[in-house]
C-alpha positions in Angstrom: 16.0 -24.7 5.9 14.1 -21.9 4.4 12.5 -18.7 4.8 9.2 -17.1 3.8 7.7 -13.3 3.3 5.6 -12.9 6.1 4.3 -9.1 6.2 5.2 -6.3 4.7 5.0 -3.5 7.0 4.9 -0.2 6.8 5.3 2.5 9.8 3.3 5.2 10.7 1.9 8.1 12.2 -1.1 5.7 13.3 -1.4 2.7 12.1 -5.6 2.0 12.3 -5.8 5.1 10.3 -3.7 3.8 7.4 -4.8 0.1 7.8 -8.3 1.9 7.1 -6.8 3.7 3.8 -4.8 0.1 2.8 -8.2 -1.8 3.3 -10.2 -0.1 1.1 -7.4 0.0 -1.3 -6.7 -4.3 -1.5 -10.4 -4.4 -0.6 -9.8 -6.9 2.9 -10.8 -6.1 6.2 -8.9 -4.8 8.8 -8.3 -7.9 11.2 -9.8 -7.3 14.5 -7.6 -5.2 17.7 -6.5 -3.4 15.2 -5.0 0.1 17.5 -3.5 3.5 16.7 0.0 1.0 17.6 -0.3 -1.6 15.1 -2.9 -2.5 12.9 -2.7 -5.6 10.3 -4.5 -6.9 7.2 -4.3 -10.3 6.3 -3.8 -10.6 2.6 -4.4 -14.5 1.5 -3.1 -17.1 3.3 -0.2 -17.5 0.4 0.2 -14.1 0.5 2.3 -11.5 3.0 -0.1 -10.0 5.5 0.5 -5.8 5.4 1.7 -4.6 8.9 1.3 -1.1 10.1 2.9 0.0 13.0 3.0 3.5 15.1 6.9 5.2 15.3 7.4 8.4 16.8 9.2 10.5 13.6 8.0 11.1 10.8 9.1 10.6 7.2 11.9 11.9 5.8 12.8 10.3 2.3 11.8 8.2 -0.2 10.7 4.7 0.6 13.5 2.3 -0.3 11.0 -0.4 -0.7 7.5 0.0 -2.0 3.9 -1.9 -2.7 3.3 -2.3 -6.5 -0.6 -3.1 -7.4 -0.7 -4.4 -10.7 -4.6 -3.6 -12.2 -6.5 -4.7 -15.4 -8.2 -1.4 -16.0 -5.0 1.3 -14.7 -7.0 4.3 -15.0 -10.3 3.8 -13.1 -7.7 1.9 -10.4 -6.1 4.7 -10.3 -9.5 7.0 -9.8 -10.5 5.0 -7.2 -7.6 4.9 -4.7 -7.1 9.1 -5.2 -10.9 9.1 -4.3 -10.3 6.8 -1.2 -7.0 9.5 0.2 -4.6 8.9 -2.1 -2.0 11.5 -3.5 -1.1 11.4 -6.9 2.9 11.6 -7.4 3.9 10.6 -11.5 3.0 9.4 -14.0 5.7 6.4 -16.1 5.7 5.0 -19.8 8.5 3.0 -19.8 10.0 -0.8 -22.1 6.3 -1.8 -22.5 5.0 -0.5 -19.1 2.6 1.9 -17.3 2.2 2.7 -14.1 1.7 5.8 -11.6 3.6 6.5 -8.3 1.1 7.3 -5.7 1.4 8.2 -1.3 -0.9 7.0 1.1 -2.1 9.3 3.2 0.9 9.0 5.9 3.5 9.9 2.6 4.6 6.0 2.1 5.1 5.8 -2.4 3.1 2.8 -4.2 3.0 2.0 -8.2 -0.3 0.9 -9.8 0.5 -0.7 -13.1 -1.3 -1.9 -16.1 -1.5 -5.3 -15.7 -0.1 -7.2 -19.1 -3.3 -9.3 -19.1 
Protein backbone atom coordinates (compact mmCIF):
# COMPACT_ATOMS: atom_id res chain seq x y z
CA UNK A 1 0.00 0.00 0.00
CA UNK A 2 1.22 3.52 -0.69
CA UNK A 3 0.07 6.99 0.21
CA UNK A 4 0.06 10.27 -1.67
CA UNK A 5 -0.52 13.82 -0.60
CA UNK A 6 -4.19 14.68 -1.08
CA UNK A 7 -4.41 18.16 0.43
CA UNK A 8 -2.65 20.88 2.34
CA UNK A 9 -4.99 22.34 4.96
CA UNK A 10 -4.90 25.80 6.51
CA UNK A 11 -6.61 26.48 9.83
CA UNK A 12 -8.23 29.90 9.73
CA UNK A 13 -10.99 32.12 11.11
CA UNK A 14 -12.88 32.41 7.79
CA UNK A 15 -12.36 29.66 5.21
CA UNK A 16 -14.06 31.41 2.27
CA UNK A 17 -12.11 34.62 2.85
CA UNK A 18 -8.74 32.88 2.99
CA UNK A 19 -9.63 30.66 0.02
CA UNK A 20 -10.41 33.80 -2.00
CA UNK A 21 -6.94 35.19 -1.24
CA UNK A 22 -5.18 31.94 -2.19
CA UNK A 23 -7.40 31.56 -5.26
CA UNK A 24 -6.06 34.89 -6.50
CA UNK A 25 -2.45 33.97 -5.62
CA UNK A 26 -2.64 30.56 -7.34
CA UNK A 27 -4.86 31.87 -10.15
CA UNK A 28 -7.24 28.92 -9.61
CA UNK A 29 -10.94 29.14 -8.74
CA UNK A 30 -12.35 28.31 -5.34
CA UNK A 31 -14.34 25.07 -5.54
CA UNK A 32 -18.14 25.22 -5.39
CA UNK A 33 -19.91 25.29 -2.00
CA UNK A 34 -17.26 27.33 -0.19
CA UNK A 35 -18.41 28.71 3.14
CA UNK A 36 -16.89 30.47 6.11
CA UNK A 37 -16.46 27.00 7.68
CA UNK A 38 -14.76 25.12 4.84
CA UNK A 39 -13.46 25.92 1.36
CA UNK A 40 -11.07 24.34 -1.11
CA UNK A 41 -9.07 24.96 -4.26
CA UNK A 42 -8.40 22.07 -6.63
CA UNK A 43 -5.02 23.00 -8.03
CA UNK A 44 -4.68 20.17 -10.55
CA UNK A 45 -5.11 16.47 -11.04
CA UNK A 46 -1.56 15.62 -9.97
CA UNK A 47 -1.21 18.33 -7.34
CA UNK A 48 -2.74 18.43 -3.86
CA UNK A 49 -5.87 20.39 -3.09
CA UNK A 50 -5.69 23.37 -0.78
CA UNK A 51 -8.25 23.18 2.06
CA UNK A 52 -9.26 25.93 4.43
CA UNK A 53 -10.98 24.98 7.69
CA UNK A 54 -12.39 27.37 10.25
CA UNK A 55 -11.09 26.75 13.76
CA UNK A 56 -12.04 28.59 16.95
CA UNK A 57 -8.53 29.54 18.05
CA UNK A 58 -6.27 32.08 16.41
CA UNK A 59 -2.74 31.48 15.15
CA UNK A 60 -0.29 31.62 18.05
CA UNK A 61 3.20 30.73 16.72
CA UNK A 62 5.20 30.39 13.53
CA UNK A 63 4.00 27.75 11.06
CA UNK A 64 5.87 24.44 11.35
CA UNK A 65 4.92 23.66 7.73
CA UNK A 66 4.49 26.25 5.00
CA UNK A 67 3.97 26.56 1.25
CA UNK A 68 6.91 27.38 -1.03
CA UNK A 69 5.89 28.99 -4.31
CA UNK A 70 8.33 29.38 -7.20
CA UNK A 71 8.35 31.98 -9.97
CA UNK A 72 10.55 33.14 -12.83
CA UNK A 73 9.91 36.83 -11.97
CA UNK A 74 10.43 37.06 -8.22
CA UNK A 75 10.00 40.79 -7.68
CA UNK A 76 6.89 41.09 -9.86
CA UNK A 77 5.26 38.09 -8.22
CA UNK A 78 6.02 39.24 -4.69
CA UNK A 79 4.55 42.66 -5.53
CA UNK A 80 1.43 41.02 -7.02
CA UNK A 81 0.89 38.86 -3.94
CA UNK A 82 1.45 41.77 -1.56
CA UNK A 83 -1.07 43.79 -3.59
CA UNK A 84 -3.55 40.91 -3.08
CA UNK A 85 -3.24 41.29 0.70
CA UNK A 86 -0.11 39.46 1.86
CA UNK A 87 2.41 41.13 4.16
CA UNK A 88 6.14 41.12 3.50
CA UNK A 89 8.03 39.57 6.38
CA UNK A 90 11.64 38.95 5.33
CA UNK A 91 13.97 38.60 2.33
CA UNK A 92 16.62 35.86 2.04
CA UNK A 93 19.54 35.17 -0.29
CA UNK A 94 21.28 32.03 0.96
CA UNK A 95 22.94 28.98 -0.52
CA UNK A 96 22.27 30.04 -4.09
CA UNK A 97 18.55 30.60 -3.45
CA UNK A 98 16.65 33.87 -3.20
CA UNK A 99 13.22 34.09 -1.60
CA UNK A 100 10.80 36.23 0.36
CA UNK A 101 8.79 35.11 3.35
CA UNK A 102 5.29 36.57 3.24
CA UNK A 103 2.28 36.27 5.53
CA UNK A 104 -1.25 35.69 4.22
CA UNK A 105 -4.19 37.78 5.51
CA UNK A 106 -4.79 35.34 8.39
CA UNK A 107 -1.19 35.08 9.55
CA UNK A 108 0.13 31.98 7.76
CA UNK A 109 3.73 32.28 6.58
CA UNK A 110 4.74 31.16 3.08
CA UNK A 111 7.72 31.67 0.80
CA UNK A 112 8.00 32.90 -2.78
CA UNK A 113 11.28 31.90 -4.35
CA UNK A 114 13.10 32.57 -7.59
CA UNK A 115 13.09 29.73 -10.06
CA UNK A 116 16.47 28.43 -11.14
CA UNK A 117 15.21 28.50 -14.76
